[in-house]
Residue, then its C-alpha position, 0 to 999 in steps of 0.5 A: m572819509r577814509l575807505h579801506l579796500t581789499s584791492a586798488v580801485l581807481s574809479i571810487p570818485e566816479n562810482l560815488y557820482n554814479y546814479p546807483t550810489a546817490i548820496v542821501h541824508r542819513r535819515f532818508d530811510e527813516e523818513g520813508g525813502d521819498l526824496s520828494k517829501n523831504p528833499v534834503g540836498t546840497g545842489p544849487f536848487a531846492l525841490t518845491e513841487f513834484r507831481v508824478g506825470e505832471r510837473c516838477v519845480l526847482k527854485r534857486r536856494p536862498e543861501a549861497y551855493w558852495g559851487g558859486d553863482v547860480y543864474l536861474d531863479e527857477i526851473l519848471y519841468i513839464d511831463h509830455g508823456d511818451d509822445p516825442t512830437a509833443g515836446v518838439a511842438a512845445l519847443a517850436s512854439k517856445q512853450a518850452d526852452m529845452l527838451y530833456e531828451v530828443a529821440n533819435t527819430s526826431t533829430d531831423l525835425v529839431e534841426r529844421l526848427p529855425d530857433a532851436v539848437l540840437h545838442q549831442a553827446v557821444t556816449a558809452q551808452t549801448g545795448v548788448a546781445r548777451m549770451r548766458v554762458t551756463e545755458k545751452p547752446f551758449d555754454d559752448r564758446r564756439v556757438r557764441q563765437a559763431v553768433a558774434a561772427c555774424m554781426d556787421h556792427k556798422a550796418i546795424l548802427d546805420i540801420a538802427y541809429r542813423g549812424r549817430g554814434a560808433a560801432g561796437e567791438n564786443h568788449h564793452v569799452a568805448p572809444i571815448h573811454p580814456e583807457y580804450f585800446e583799439l583792437p583790430k576791427l571786427k569783420q562779419d564772417h559767415e563762413k567762419a560762423k558756419a565752420l564754428l557751428a559745425e564744429a560744435g555739432y550744429k552743421d544743419g544750423l541753429k535756432v535760438k530766441i532772444d528776449l528784448g525790451s521793446a521800450e526803445p524802438w532802436h533795440l528792436a530795429a537793431m535785433q531785426a537787422f541782426r536776425e537778417q545778418c545771422a540767416p546766411a550762417g544758418i542761424d535762425l534768430q527768433l525775436n521776443p519783444m517784451p514790455g520794458a518792465s517784463y524784460w527787467d524781470v528776466w534780464d539776468k536769467t534768460p539764456f539770450g537777451f538784449t540789454s541796455w547799459t548806460h554810460r560810465p566815464l571809465g571803461v573798467m566800471v561796467l566791466n567790474l559791474g557786469y563781467r567779473c566772476g560772481v558780481p550781481w549784475n553779471e547777466s551772462a554768468y561769465c567767469n574767467k579768472d584771467f579776465d578778472k586778474a587783468l581787470d584787477e591790474a587795470g583797475g589799480i593804474l591811475d595813469a590812463g596811458e599805462r592803464r590802456k596797455v593792460m586794457e588790450k588784454v582785458e578787451k581781447i579776452l572778453q572779445d575772444d570769449a564772445v560773451i556779447a555781440q555789441p552792435l553800437w555805442r549810441a549818441v544822445f540828444s537834447a534841444t534848446t532854443k537859441q536863447v538858452r546859453g551855457y548849456e552843455m549836454h552830459p553823456t548820462q543826461y545829468h542836469q547841471f543847470n547852475k551855469i545856464w542862463l537865458a539871453 
């Protein structure tokens, strides 16, 4: 396969591995676009049963797998619903060998189980309080800078996510990304925020509303903490929690929203998706030609060390323009019994089970 590109893009392999670009059989759409009804694939396991909200069964393919030996004969998924304690109870009673995802609020409980192992992956999963730069009052850079200056990132990480992860830096490049450049640490500065607001015409303070999905409890906890941090600067931050589905109807339209972003293995990937001029997922409507030019340069440098030098400029432009106030990078968790061997948690929670076995 040969790709003809208009510019250099080093992340092609990672983009083709990413969840929005699943590679399916050429007849996928013709056959209804339902993988469960015609599960053509190249993985180590074949889908043999699928019932939404109940169970899913994968069985090892009878033919040789291109990736080598596969150790498990069968994987049974059981849906325990939204109750995080149900899965922990199943693990404790050995009705299950693994929990796909452990909520941050349940990690202590899992760690106390005598026959369980908590697995953690540091990730580039995050949430951003993003301001739409075409909407008042966020069309004024000084207002955005004032909002961002109120954030104490480490405090929100401790409050909303029990300190498990890393503090954000308002430029959406994570410390685990190979091209991450460490800028000077941000400091909360209420006096700076007040001065910026006064300069922008809001000397008596500012009242704003932020929309956020309420599906994940840490989103609300983070924004409740941020609301308290904004108050000393005269910013009255009103929270509007919404059901997850309702938020995704407005995530790219609301003037102020808190949006979750999943992990990508390279820092340039999310920046290309969410902050470049005119791209479909640019929820903040941000457009800075200097930023795009610097990102173009970074995206064409294969060597991570050399790319890091350019990323200093990329990160600084986005941070200075205060498009987002980004509280944290979160860790993700799963759990297994001690009988499960060979398991390593993936930061995007992909299931790579072909080299797992039970002792």
